[in-house]
C-alpha beads as a LAMMPS data file, in Angstrom:
LAMMPS data file: protein, C-alpha beads

89 atoms
88 bonds

1 atom types
1 bond types

-500.0 500.0 xlo xhi
-500.0 500.0 ylo yhi
-500.0 500.0 zlo zhi

Masses

1 110.0

Atoms # bond

1 1 1 -0.004 -0.014 0.006
2 1 1 1.395 3.371 -1.007
3 1 1 0.244 5.550 1.861
4 1 1 1.755 3.533 4.682
5 1 1 2.967 5.489 7.678
6 1 1 6.652 4.647 8.137
7 1 1 7.733 6.609 11.174
8 1 1 4.316 8.366 11.088
9 1 1 4.756 9.833 7.589
10 1 1 2.678 9.594 4.417
11 1 1 4.584 8.472 1.334
12 1 1 3.745 8.303 -2.402
13 1 1 4.057 5.274 -4.686
14 1 1 7.817 5.841 -4.925
15 1 1 8.355 6.111 -1.167
16 1 1 8.754 9.925 -1.227
17 1 1 7.369 11.636 1.865
18 1 1 4.336 13.832 1.118
19 1 1 4.418 17.239 2.856
20 1 1 2.330 20.411 2.922
21 1 1 3.401 22.555 -0.027
22 1 1 4.038 19.580 -2.321
23 1 1 2.107 19.040 -5.520
24 1 1 0.936 15.449 -6.006
25 1 1 -0.090 13.982 -9.355
26 1 1 -2.552 11.241 -10.171
27 1 1 -5.075 10.367 -12.851
28 1 1 -8.558 8.879 -12.863
29 1 1 -11.222 7.834 -15.342
30 1 1 -11.381 6.556 -18.899
31 1 1 -9.928 8.303 -20.784
32 1 1 -7.512 9.253 -17.986
33 1 1 -7.813 12.751 -16.528
34 1 1 -4.505 13.982 -15.054
35 1 1 -4.648 15.999 -11.851
36 1 1 -1.901 18.029 -10.216
37 1 1 -3.073 18.814 -6.692
38 1 1 -1.408 21.118 -4.183
39 1 1 -1.170 19.688 -0.680
40 1 1 -2.070 21.730 2.376
41 1 1 -2.182 20.964 6.088
42 1 1 -5.655 21.510 7.544
43 1 1 -6.758 20.370 10.973
44 1 1 -3.550 18.310 11.342
45 1 1 -4.223 16.370 8.111
46 1 1 -2.607 16.604 4.711
47 1 1 -5.297 17.533 2.160
48 1 1 -4.940 17.401 -1.654
49 1 1 -6.834 20.311 -3.221
50 1 1 -8.482 19.068 -6.409
51 1 1 -10.406 22.156 -7.513
52 1 1 -12.541 21.519 -10.580
53 1 1 -12.884 17.807 -9.751
54 1 1 -15.326 15.905 -7.560
55 1 1 -14.614 16.023 -4.662
56 1 1 -12.685 19.328 -4.595
57 1 1 -10.409 18.076 -1.809
58 1 1 -9.307 14.744 -0.426
59 1 1 -7.182 13.692 2.527
60 1 1 -3.862 12.439 1.148
61 1 1 -4.222 9.424 3.421
62 1 1 -7.328 8.390 1.387
63 1 1 -6.002 9.266 -2.067
64 1 1 -4.685 5.844 -2.981
65 1 1 -8.016 4.266 -2.076
66 1 1 -9.759 6.495 -4.610
67 1 1 -7.270 6.805 -7.492
68 1 1 -4.696 4.053 -7.093
69 1 1 -1.170 5.382 -7.390
70 1 1 -0.102 8.978 -6.885
71 1 1 3.300 10.621 -6.651
72 1 1 4.937 13.856 -5.582
73 1 1 5.230 15.800 -8.823
74 1 1 6.802 18.916 -7.307
75 1 1 8.237 18.885 -3.802
76 1 1 7.649 21.839 -1.486
77 1 1 10.441 24.381 -1.275
78 1 1 12.511 23.540 1.777
79 1 1 14.587 26.696 1.797
80 1 1 14.432 30.233 0.459
81 1 1 15.281 30.562 -3.248
82 1 1 18.824 31.512 -4.028
83 1 1 19.491 35.205 -4.607
84 1 1 22.027 34.293 -7.287
85 1 1 20.820 34.439 -10.890
86 1 1 17.240 35.315 -11.788
87 1 1 15.812 38.517 -13.194
88 1 1 17.504 40.935 -10.796
89 1 1 20.983 39.469 -10.915

Bonds

1 1 1 2
2 1 2 3
3 1 3 4
4 1 4 5
5 1 5 6
6 1 6 7
7 1 7 8
8 1 8 9
9 1 9 10
10 1 10 11
11 1 11 12
12 1 12 13
13 1 13 14
14 1 14 15
15 1 15 16
16 1 16 17
17 1 17 18
18 1 18 19
19 1 19 20
20 1 20 21
21 1 21 22
22 1 22 23
23 1 23 24
24 1 24 25
25 1 25 26
26 1 26 27
27 1 27 28
28 1 28 29
29 1 29 30
30 1 30 31
31 1 31 32
32 1 32 33
33 1 33 34
34 1 34 35
35 1 35 36
36 1 36 37
37 1 37 38
38 1 38 39
39 1 39 40
40 1 40 41
41 1 41 42
42 1 42 43
43 1 43 44
44 1 44 45
45 1 45 46
46 1 46 47
47 1 47 48
48 1 48 49
49 1 49 50
50 1 50 51
51 1 51 52
52 1 52 53
53 1 53 54
54 1 54 55
55 1 55 56
56 1 56 57
57 1 57 58
58 1 58 59
59 1 59 60
60 1 60 61
61 1 61 62
62 1 62 63
63 1 63 64
64 1 64 65
65 1 65 66
66 1 66 67
67 1 67 68
68 1 68 69
69 1 69 70
70 1 70 71
71 1 71 72
72 1 72 73
73 1 73 74
74 1 74 75
75 1 75 76
76 1 76 77
77 1 77 78
78 1 78 79
79 1 79 80
80 1 80 81
81 1 81 82
82 1 82 83
83 1 83 84
84 1 84 85
85 1 85 86
86 1 86 87
87 1 87 88
88 1 88 89
């Protein structure tokens, strides 16, 4: 099962820890509809925001039950962006 809780953490199908600020990806239906869902922490739970889909949010802990596999598409930023490079450099 993908969303096991090793050391109390949710992980995706590749074993990557899911955290608030991540974007998870999954698909559902025939033909497949791809969804990129931002993850937020609400009431102590990680929630995938799936605006424009039904339902419009889902606890990450229940995601696998509804869609099968999911993965972290874009991890949350863990530190401030570098001031080197970019537009103002």
